[in-house]
N, CA, C and O atoms as a DFTB+ gen file, in Angstrom:
172 C
 N C O
     1  1      88.765     139.609     139.237
     2  2      88.489     138.073     138.655
     3  2      86.935     138.718     138.716
     4  3      86.356     139.503     139.467
     5  1      86.544     137.877     137.388
     6  2      85.250     137.933     136.912
     7  2      85.165     136.929     135.746
     8  3      85.535     135.758     135.829
     9  1      84.751     137.385     134.885
    10  2      84.354     136.307     133.700
    11  2      85.572     135.765     132.895
    12  3      85.378     134.616     132.496
    13  1      86.684     136.255     132.581
    14  2      87.675     135.909     132.232
    15  2      88.534     134.744     133.389
    16  3      89.322     133.930     132.908
    17  1      88.337     134.773     134.559
    18  2      88.949     133.633     135.723
    19  2      88.240     132.244     135.335
    20  3      87.014     132.239     135.216
    21  1      88.838     131.288     135.172
    22  2      88.462     130.040     134.981
    23  2      88.266     129.510     136.445
    24  3      87.927     128.332     136.559
    25  1      88.447     130.270     137.582
    26  2      88.269     129.675     138.873
    27  2      87.196     129.887     139.712
    28  3      86.802     129.157     140.621
    29  1      86.633     131.235     139.233
    30  2      85.070     131.646     139.857
    31  2      84.046     131.015     139.352
    32  3      84.167     130.310     138.350
    33  1      83.168     131.148     139.834
    34  2      81.856     130.439     139.159
    35  2      81.429     131.186     137.910
    36  3      80.985     130.597     136.924
    37  1      81.606     132.735     137.996
    38  2      81.345     133.534     136.958
    39  2      81.945     133.101     135.380
    40  3      81.415     133.146     134.270
    41  1      83.204     132.697     135.812
    42  2      84.197     132.644     134.549
    43  2      83.861     131.107     133.920
    44  3      84.002     130.895     132.716
    45  1      83.368     129.981     134.927
    46  2      82.912     128.848     134.530
    47  2      81.673     128.966     133.710
    48  3      81.420     128.231     132.755
    49  1      80.901     129.954     134.148
    50  2      79.443     130.119     133.222
    51  2      79.705     130.866     131.580
    52  3      79.062     130.672     130.549
    53  1      80.705     131.621     131.783
    54  2      80.921     132.177     130.851
    55  2      82.001     131.368     130.005
    56  3      82.198     131.836     128.883
    57  1      82.520     130.567     130.245
    58  2      83.698     129.652     129.517
    59  2      82.666     128.389     129.355
    60  3      83.283     127.546     128.704
    61  1      81.707     128.030     129.585
    62  2      80.687     126.893     129.667
    63  2      81.150     125.453     130.101
    64  3      80.800     124.383     129.603
    65  1      82.100     125.695     131.245
    66  2      82.760     124.728     131.673
    67  2      82.483     124.383     133.168
    68  3      82.221     125.271     133.979
    69  1      82.549     123.057     133.507
    70  2      82.330     122.892     135.050
    71  2      83.292     122.159     135.638
    72  3      84.049     121.386     135.050
    73  1      83.276     122.372     136.700
    74  2      84.487     121.351     138.047
    75  2      84.225     121.365     139.409
    76  3      83.223     120.768     139.801
    77  1      85.123     122.082     140.403
    78  2      84.658     122.130     141.830
    79  2      84.001     123.120     141.843
    80  3      82.919     122.976     142.412
    81  1      84.192     124.037     141.468
    82  2      83.300     125.648     141.858
    83  2      81.954     125.189     141.065
    84  3      81.060     125.286     141.906
    85  1      81.469     124.796     140.009
    86  2      80.526     124.563     139.329
    87  2      80.570     123.267     139.095
    88  3      81.170     122.833     138.111
    89  1      79.915     122.438     140.003
    90  2      79.724     121.171     139.107
    91  2      78.551     120.923     138.542
    92  3      77.541     121.628     138.530
    93  1      78.792     119.611     137.954
    94  2      77.611     119.677     136.557
    95  2      76.146     119.182     137.744
    96  3      76.371     118.978     138.937
    97  1      74.859     119.070     137.199
    98  2      74.050     118.530     137.849
    99  2      73.687     116.737     137.238
   100  3      73.503     116.313     136.098
   101  1      73.698     116.237     138.196
   102  2      73.130     114.577     137.868
   103  2      72.032     114.248     137.157
   104  3      70.977     114.687     137.615
   105  1      71.969     113.582     136.138
   106  2      70.813     113.655     135.293
   107  2      69.928     112.776     136.197
   108  3      70.677     112.120     136.921
   109  1      68.678     112.510     136.436
   110  2      67.780     111.791     137.023
   111  2      67.184     110.553     136.119
   112  3      66.565     110.520     135.055
   113  1      67.628     109.610     136.977
   114  2      67.381     108.052     136.013
   115  2      65.698     107.982     136.318
   116  3      65.225     108.380     137.383
   117  1      65.047     107.531     135.444
   118  2      63.637     107.434     134.847
   119  2      63.203     106.197     135.870
   120  3      63.944     105.230     136.051
   121  1      61.910     106.347     136.517
   122  2      61.440     105.193     137.036
   123  2      61.191     104.295     136.541
   124  3      61.636     103.282     137.080
   125  1      60.499     104.137     135.476
   126  2      60.720     102.693     134.374
   127  2      61.928     102.237     133.804
   128  3      61.959     101.181     133.171
   129  1      63.060     103.038     133.996
   130  2      64.209     102.308     133.613
   131  2      64.935     101.347     135.225
   132  3      65.469     100.249     135.379
   133  1      64.681     102.136     135.862
   134  2      65.113     101.690     137.686
   135  2      64.553     100.450     137.295
   136  3      65.196      99.422     137.081
   137  1      63.013     100.628     137.191
   138  2      62.213      99.193     137.732
   139  2      62.540      98.157     136.794
   140  3      62.565      96.954     137.055
   141  1      62.801      98.720     135.626
   142  2      63.148      97.390     134.585
   143  2      64.671      96.391     135.153
   144  3      65.068      95.252     134.906
   145  1      65.187      97.539     136.012
   146  2      66.572      96.617     136.145
   147  2      66.363      96.164     137.702
   148  3      67.406      95.908     138.304
   149  1      65.344      96.058     138.299
   150  2      64.852      95.931     139.281
   151  2      64.243      94.358     139.296
   152  3      64.459      93.440     140.087
   153  1      63.697      94.403     138.524
   154  2      62.549      93.507     137.716
   155  2      63.180      92.329     137.037
   156  3      62.448      91.419     136.648
   157  1      64.430      92.273     136.868
   158  2      65.143      91.426     136.067
   159  2      65.362      90.044     136.703
   160  3      65.752      90.057     137.871
   161  1      65.154      88.763     136.066
   162  2      65.552      87.912     136.676
   163  2      67.353      87.876     137.020
   164  3      68.204      88.354     136.269
   165  1      67.605      87.227     138.257
   166  2      69.198      87.011     138.442
   167  2      69.107      84.739     138.330
   168  3      68.337      83.915     138.824
   169  1      70.253      84.639     137.488
   170  2      70.588      83.196     137.087
   171  2      71.834      83.123     138.090
   172  3      72.506      82.095     138.165
């Protein structure tokens, strides 16, 4: 098992894919965008 094996971490990195073994990093929400959503008036 190694780079050719898609189930392993090395294999996922080599194939440039993600899944349970190698989850994707979540994008951080910018403070400005978050603040704008909160300050919107609700009707």
